[in-house]
Backbone as CSV, one residue per row, in Angstrom:
resi,resn,N_x,N_y,N_z,CA_x,CA_y,CA_z,C_x,C_y,C_z
1,MET,-12.033,-3.735,-24.174,-11.260,-4.444,-25.174,-11.100,-5.886,-24.722
2,ALA,-11.227,-6.815,-25.644,-11.074,-8.224,-25.314,-9.646,-8.509,-24.895
3,LYS,-9.511,-9.526,-24.028,-8.194,-9.867,-23.502,-7.214,-10.221,-24.618
4,ALA,-7.646,-10.993,-25.620,-6.770,-11.376,-26.725,-6.315,-10.153,-27.515
5,ALA,-7.234,-9.218,-27.748,-6.883,-7.995,-28.464,-5.879,-7.188,-27.656
6,SER,-6.085,-7.126,-26.345,-5.174,-6.401,-25.470,-3.785,-7.045,-25.482
7,GLU,-3.748,-8.388,-25.440,-2.459,-9.096,-25.486,-1.756,-8.844,-26.811
8,ASP,-2.509,-8.824,-27.916,-1.925,-8.527,-29.224,-1.362,-7.115,-29.256
9,CYS,-2.100,-6.178,-28.684,-1.660,-4.783,-28.643,-0.341,-4.664,-27.883
10,VAL,-0.247,-5.324,-26.742,0.976,-5.279,-25.935,2.118,-5.932,-26.698
11,ARG,1.870,-7.092,-27.284,2.912,-7.808,-28.030,3.422,-6.972,-29.201
12,LEU,2.505,-6.403,-29.982,2.899,-5.578,-31.126,3.612,-4.304,-30.684
13,GLY,3.133,-3.694,-29.600,3.780,-2.495,-29.064,5.201,-2.766,-28.608
14,LEU,5.403,-3.910,-27.955,6.752,-4.274,-27.505,7.660,-4.612,-28.680
15,GLN,7.120,-5.266,-29.703,7.926,-5.555,-30.895,8.380,-4.262,-31.557
16,LEU,7.481,-3.308,-31.676,7.819,-2.006,-32.251,8.888,-1.321,-31.399
17,ALA,8.708,-1.347,-30.096,9.668,-0.706,-29.182,11.048,-1.334,-29.316
18,GLU,11.106,-2.646,-29.351,12.398,-3.324,-29.469,13.070,-2.992,-30.791
19,ARG,12.288,-2.951,-31.877,12.852,-2.617,-33.185,13.393,-1.183,-33.211
20,ILE,12.615,-0.244,-32.689,13.047,1.159,-32.686,14.278,1.338,-31.814
21,CYS,14.276,0.736,-30.620,15.432,0.862,-29.729,16.672,0.235,-30.357
22,GLN,16.513,-0.875,-31.031,17.651,-1.520,-31.687,18.182,-0.636,-32.810
23,GLN,17.296,-0.064,-33.620,17.704,0.814,-34.712,18.461,2.037,-34.198
24,ARG,18.041,2.555,-33.063,18.647,3.771,-32.503,19.755,3.471,-31.505
25,LYS,20.050,2.175,-31.350,21.086,1.743,-30.407,20.812,2.257,-28.991
26,MET,19.560,2.106,-28.585,19.120,2.489,-27.247,18.638,1.238,-26.528
27,ARG,18.651,1.285,-25.209,18.247,0.133,-24.419,16.819,0.273,-23.901
28,LEU,16.055,-0.771,-24.116,14.727,-0.857,-23.513,14.915,-1.657,-22.225
29,THR,15.280,-0.950,-21.177,15.587,-1.595,-19.900,14.330,-2.258,-19.334
30,PRO,14.487,-3.152,-18.363,13.302,-3.793,-17.768,12.294,-2.785,-17.214
31,LEU,12.765,-1.711,-16.600,11.836,-0.726,-16.041,11.144,0.077,-17.146
32,ARG,11.880,0.444,-18.184,11.265,1.135,-19.323,10.213,0.237,-19.966
33,ARG,10.552,-1.015,-20.097,9.637,-2.006,-20.675,8.377,-2.125,-19.808
34,GLN,8.552,-2.155,-18.499,7.429,-2.284,-17.578,6.485,-1.078,-17.699
35,VAL,7.045,0.119,-17.800,6.222,1.324,-17.965,5.467,1.252,-19.290
36,LEU,6.162,0.860,-20.354,5.515,0.759,-21.661,4.392,-0.277,-21.641
37,VAL,4.632,-1.422,-21.037,3.594,-2.456,-20.939,2.379,-1.915,-20.189
38,HIS,2.625,-1.191,-19.099,1.519,-0.628,-18.329,0.688,0.322,-19.202
39,LEU,1.361,1.158,-19.982,0.654,2.087,-20.864,-0.097,1.342,-21.965
40,LEU,0.542,0.333,-22.535,-0.110,-0.449,-23.592,-1.344,-1.178,-23.066
41,GLU,-1.265,-1.700,-21.864,-2.407,-2.412,-21.270,-3.543,-1.457,-20.933
42,ALA,-3.204,-0.241,-20.531,-4.238,0.728,-20.144,-5.090,1.146,-21.339
43,GLN,-4.464,1.289,-22.509,-5.172,1.695,-23.722,-5.937,3.002,-23.558
44,LYS,-5.429,3.855,-22.706,-6.005,5.182,-22.516,-4.892,6.057,-21.933
45,PRO,-5.066,7.354,-21.958,-4.044,8.227,-21.371,-3.861,7.944,-19.882
46,VAL,-2.597,7.935,-19.461,-2.265,7.658,-18.063,-1.355,8.772,-17.557
47,LYS,-1.640,9.270,-16.363,-0.811,10.312,-15.741,0.437,9.689,-15.121
48,ALA,1.507,10.473,-15.068,2.774,9.988,-14.526,2.627,9.517,-13.085
49,TYR,1.883,10.234,-12.290,1.741,9.843,-10.883,0.895,8.581,-10.718
50,ASP,-0.006,8.319,-11.659,-0.730,7.050,-11.633,0.216,5.899,-11.957
51,LEU,1.129,6.128,-12.897,2.162,5.126,-13.191,3.029,4.885,-11.972
52,LEU,3.429,5.964,-11.333,4.271,5.871,-10.140,3.596,5.012,-9.077
53,GLU,2.330,5.264,-8.837,1.575,4.515,-7.832,1.418,3.042,-8.230
54,SER,1.113,2.800,-9.492,0.897,1.427,-9.962,2.166,0.590,-9.978
55,LEU,3.295,1.224,-10.282,4.536,0.471,-10.462,5.413,0.422,-9.219
56,SER,5.110,1.227,-8.230,5.861,1.178,-6.971,5.282,0.076,-6.096
57,HIS,6.151,-0.595,-5.404,5.711,-1.639,-4.472,6.713,-1.707,-3.328
58,ALA,6.454,-2.568,-2.386,7.276,-2.638,-1.169,8.753,-2.863,-1.470
59,LYS,9.054,-3.682,-2.464,10.449,-3.978,-2.781,11.129,-2.853,-3.553
60,ARG,10.352,-2.103,-4.314,10.938,-1.053,-5.135,10.061,0.183,-5.106
61,ARG,10.574,1.213,-4.497,9.868,2.482,-4.418,10.427,3.401,-5.499
62,LEU,9.623,3.713,-6.508,10.062,4.583,-7.592,9.850,6.045,-7.215
63,THR,10.646,6.906,-7.803,10.502,8.346,-7.565,9.850,8.991,-8.786
64,PRO,9.243,10.152,-8.609,8.691,10.859,-9.770,9.756,11.122,-10.836
65,ALA,10.967,11.470,-10.420,12.035,11.739,-11.396,12.314,10.518,-12.260
66,THR,12.295,9.338,-11.656,12.536,8.107,-12.413,11.448,7.906,-13.454
67,ILE,10.203,8.055,-13.045,9.078,7.874,-13.980,9.166,8.896,-15.110
68,TYR,9.442,10.163,-14.784,9.524,11.190,-15.824,10.692,10.946,-16.775
69,ARG,11.817,10.456,-16.273,12.945,10.126,-17.154,12.558,9.010,-18.119
70,ILE,11.871,8.013,-17.608,11.437,6.903,-18.457,10.436,7.396,-19.501
71,LEU,9.479,8.205,-19.076,8.491,8.732,-20.016,9.154,9.609,-21.075
72,ASP,10.128,10.433,-20.671,10.860,11.259,-21.642,11.572,10.373,-22.666
73,PHE,12.196,9.298,-22.204,12.864,8.356,-23.098,11.857,7.768,-24.093
74,LEU,10.712,7.305,-23.591,9.705,6.686,-24.449,9.109,7.688,-25.438
75,VAL,8.930,8.936,-25.013,8.436,9.980,-25.914,9.494,10.276,-26.978
76,ASP,10.753,10.423,-26.564,11.837,10.708,-27.512,11.972,9.611,-28.559
77,CYS,11.704,8.376,-28.166,11.776,7.247,-29.102,10.534,7.150,-29.986
78,GLY,9.506,7.916,-29.694,8.275,7.860,-30.465,7.377,6.697,-30.077
79,LEU,7.624,6.133,-28.902,6.831,4.988,-28.447,5.618,5.411,-27.635
80,VAL,5.654,6.621,-27.131,4.601,7.164,-26.277,4.400,8.619,-26.673
81,HIS,3.169,9.072,-26.581,2.852,10.476,-26.855,2.435,11.155,-25.565
82,LYS,2.922,12.370,-25.375,2.459,13.164,-24.240,1.262,13.975,-24.705
83,ILE,0.191,13.873,-23.954,-1.006,14.658,-24.239,-0.981,15.834,-23.274
84,ALA,-0.521,16.954,-23.774,-0.307,18.125,-22.922,-1.596,18.588,-22.249
85,SER,-2.708,18.565,-22.973,-3.962,19.070,-22.407,-4.455,18.225,-21.232
86,LEU,-4.040,16.969,-21.173,-4.434,16.088,-20.075,-3.281,15.821,-19.122
87,ASN,-2.095,16.304,-19.463,-0.884,16.016,-18.699,-0.761,14.503,-18.458
88,SER,-0.895,13.762,-19.544,-0.839,12.307,-19.456,-0.177,11.741,-20.703
89,TYR,-0.031,10.423,-20.711,0.743,9.748,-21.747,-0.077,8.636,-22.376
90,LEU,0.117,8.453,-23.690,-0.621,7.474,-24.466,0.377,6.672,-25.291
91,PRO,0.253,5.338,-25.299,1.179,4.558,-26.117,0.928,4.798,-27.596
92,CYS,1.986,4.770,-28.370,1.904,4.970,-29.811,1.451,3.676,-30.477
93,THR,0.619,3.801,-31.495,0.150,2.619,-32.201,0.691,2.523,-33.621
94,CYS,1.471,3.506,-34.058,2.049,3.434,-35.401,3.365,4.204,-35.419
95,GLU,4.161,3.953,-36.440,5.443,4.644,-36.559,5.228,5.973,-37.279
96,HIS,5.752,7.024,-36.694,5.625,8.360,-37.278,6.993,8.786,-37.779
97,HIS,7.119,8.876,-39.076,8.421,9.184,-39.646,8.649,10.681,-39.783
98,ASP,7.589,11.464,-39.794,7.752,12.896,-40.020,6.974,13.742,-39.021
99,ASN,6.712,13.182,-37.865,5.995,13.903,-36.810,4.638,14.424,-37.270
100,SER,3.960,13.663,-38.090,2.676,14.103,-38.629,1.508,13.574,-37.796
101,LEU,1.669,13.645,-36.503,0.691,13.041,-35.605,-0.387,14.029,-35.164
102,LEU,-1.604,13.538,-35.194,-2.740,14.284,-34.668,-3.345,13.464,-33.544
103,LEU,-3.635,14.105,-32.433,-4.261,13.430,-31.289,-5.663,13.996,-31.108
104,PHE,-6.622,13.106,-31.051,-8.005,13.499,-30.822,-8.364,13.097,-29.400
105,VAL,-8.779,14.076,-28.593,-9.056,13.851,-27.174,-10.519,14.176,-26.899
106,CYS,-11.216,13.225,-26.280,-12.612,13.461,-25.899,-12.615,14.359,-24.662
107,SER,-13.312,15.465,-24.759,-13.337,16.427,-23.655,-14.176,15.926,-22.476
108,ARG,-14.943,14.868,-22.682,-15.763,14.334,-21.586,-15.090,13.166,-20.876
109,CYS,-14.802,12.091,-21.625,-14.258,10.884,-20.979,-12.727,10.862,-20.963
110,LYS,-12.095,11.789,-21.674,-10.632,11.932,-21.727,-9.924,10.829,-22.508
111,LYS,-10.674,9.992,-23.226,-10.033,8.999,-24.092,-9.361,9.739,-25.236
112,ALA,-8.298,9.147,-25.750,-7.567,9.789,-26.842,-7.249,8.764,-27.917
113,GLN,-7.207,9.236,-29.144,-6.819,8.413,-30.278,-5.831,9.199,-31.111
114,GLU,-4.916,8.467,-31.728,-3.951,9.115,-32.599,-4.280,8.831,-34.049
115,MET,-3.856,9.742,-34.910,-4.027,9.557,-36.337,-2.784,10.106,-37.025
116,ASP,-2.233,9.320,-37.891,-1.069,9.741,-38.661,-1.579,10.161,-40.034
117,ASP,-1.632,11.466,-40.284,-2.148,11.984,-41.552,-1.162,13.013,-42.097
118,PRO,-0.149,12.552,-42.837,0.872,13.467,-43.348,0.305,14.609,-44.189
119,GLU,-0.724,14.340,-45.005,-1.285,15.396,-45.854,-1.916,16.511,-45.022
120,LEU,-2.679,16.142,-44.017,-3.299,17.144,-43.157,-2.236,17.916,-42.385
121,TYR,-1.224,17.206,-41.919,-0.139,17.853,-41.168,0.596,18.862,-42.057
122,VAL,0.852,18.497,-43.306,1.527,19.408,-44.243,0.660,20.643,-44.477
123,ALA,-0.655,20.435,-44.611,-1.558,21.574,-44.814,-1.539,22.512,-43.602
124,LEU,-1.538,21.938,-42.400,-1.472,22.765,-41.191,-0.131,23.502,-41.102
125,LYS,0.935,22.815,-41.450,2.270,23.420,-41.430,2.327,24.602,-42.423
126,LYS,1.699,24.422,-43.584,1.648,25.487,-44.592,0.884,26.690,-44.052
127,ARG,-0.254,26.441,-43.410,-1.050,27.544,-42.848,-0.274,28.282,-41.763
128,PHE,0.464,27.530,-40.938,1.314,28.167,-39.935,2.301,29.100,-40.621
129,GLY,2.907,28.622,-41.699,3.864,29.434,-42.445,3.236,30.698,-42.994
130,GLU,2.010,30.600,-43.486,1.294,31.770,-44.003,1.044,32.797,-42.901
131,LEU,0.995,32.329,-41.657,0.804,33.225,-40.514,2.128,33.754,-39.977
132,GLY,3.220,33.357,-40.642,4.538,33.790,-40.199,5.047,33.001,-39.001
133,MET,4.530,31.805,-38.835,4.928,30.962,-37.709,5.461,29.638,-38.233
134,ALA,6.249,28.973,-37.399,6.756,27.649,-37.748,6.130,26.624,-36.815
135,LEU,5.535,25.604,-37.393,4.950,24.528,-36.609,6.077,23.659,-36.097
136,GLU,6.151,23.520,-34.783,7.204,22.698,-34.193,6.852,21.231,-34.338
137,ASN,7.888,20.410,-34.351,7.663,18.968,-34.409,6.898,18.525,-33.187
138,GLY,6.157,17.474,-33.348,5.379,16.944,-32.245,3.968,16.669,-32.690
139,SER,3.088,16.679,-31.748,1.704,16.338,-32.059,0.816,17.571,-31.984
140,ILE,-0.300,17.450,-32.648,-1.332,18.476,-32.602,-2.526,17.834,-31.915
141,GLU,-3.008,18.462,-30.860,-4.146,17.928,-30.113,-5.417,18.644,-30.515
142,MET,-6.471,17.856,-30.666,-7.773,18.412,-30.994,-8.777,17.848,-30.003
143,GLN,-9.621,18.708,-29.474,-10.649,18.311,-28.509,-11.972,18.111,-29.227
144,GLY,-12.718,17.139,-28.772,-14.040,16.871,-29.319,-14.787,15.929,-28.401
145,ILE,-15.843,15.363,-28.897,-16.628,14.403,-28.118,-16.641,13.095,-28.896
146,CYS,-16.228,12.021,-28.237,-16.163,10.718,-28.894,-17.574,10.176,-29.158
147,HIS,-17.635,9.162,-29.973,-18.915,8.569,-30.346,-19.671,8.047,-29.119
148,ALA,-18.954,7.366,-28.224,-19.613,6.799,-27.033,-20.233,7.890,-26.165
149,CYS,-19.518,8.985,-25.954,-20.053,10.084,-25.150,-21.211,10.791,-25.848
150,SER,-21.136,10.921,-27.168,-22.227,11.573,-27.878,-23.482,10.703,-27.848
151,GLN,-23.318,9.365,-27.803,-24.454,8.467,-27.721,-25.133,8.559,-26.354
152,GLU,-24.340,8.817,-25.309,-24.897,8.945,-23.944,-25.812,10.144,-23.848
153,GLU,-25.509,11.186,-24.631,-26.351,12.390,-24.605,-27.749,12.100,-25.104
154,GLY,-27.815,11.173,-26.063,-29.107,10.780,-26.619,-29.520,11.683,-27.674
């Protein structure tokens, strides 16, 4: 990704975070902000322990509990998505008002993309109901092979 595009992504992500935190009367503390910026800059799923390693330094040694608390806060605010199949976190790129999020994860390179498709989510929720089950709020993960990986196969 070009540097300007990456800077725009970080700027827009932080604007969204500040707006959501203000609406919910929550604080985007400097450390929460730093974790979010790191995720926004990465533009790919990041594991909690990789965040811990990247953000800890001689002056400030972070603990796993601190990182997980911050990630839980960011997930609860809808600013970050947890990708359970990868045990990692991805910054949110859009506002989800009804938890209609679908995550597409490449089974080869582990890149992930989100898609907000309320109609598809409603259809899946209906099918769950037909099976006598209730679809819980959150994301639905789907595995596949991204375009770049499929091109490598030839």
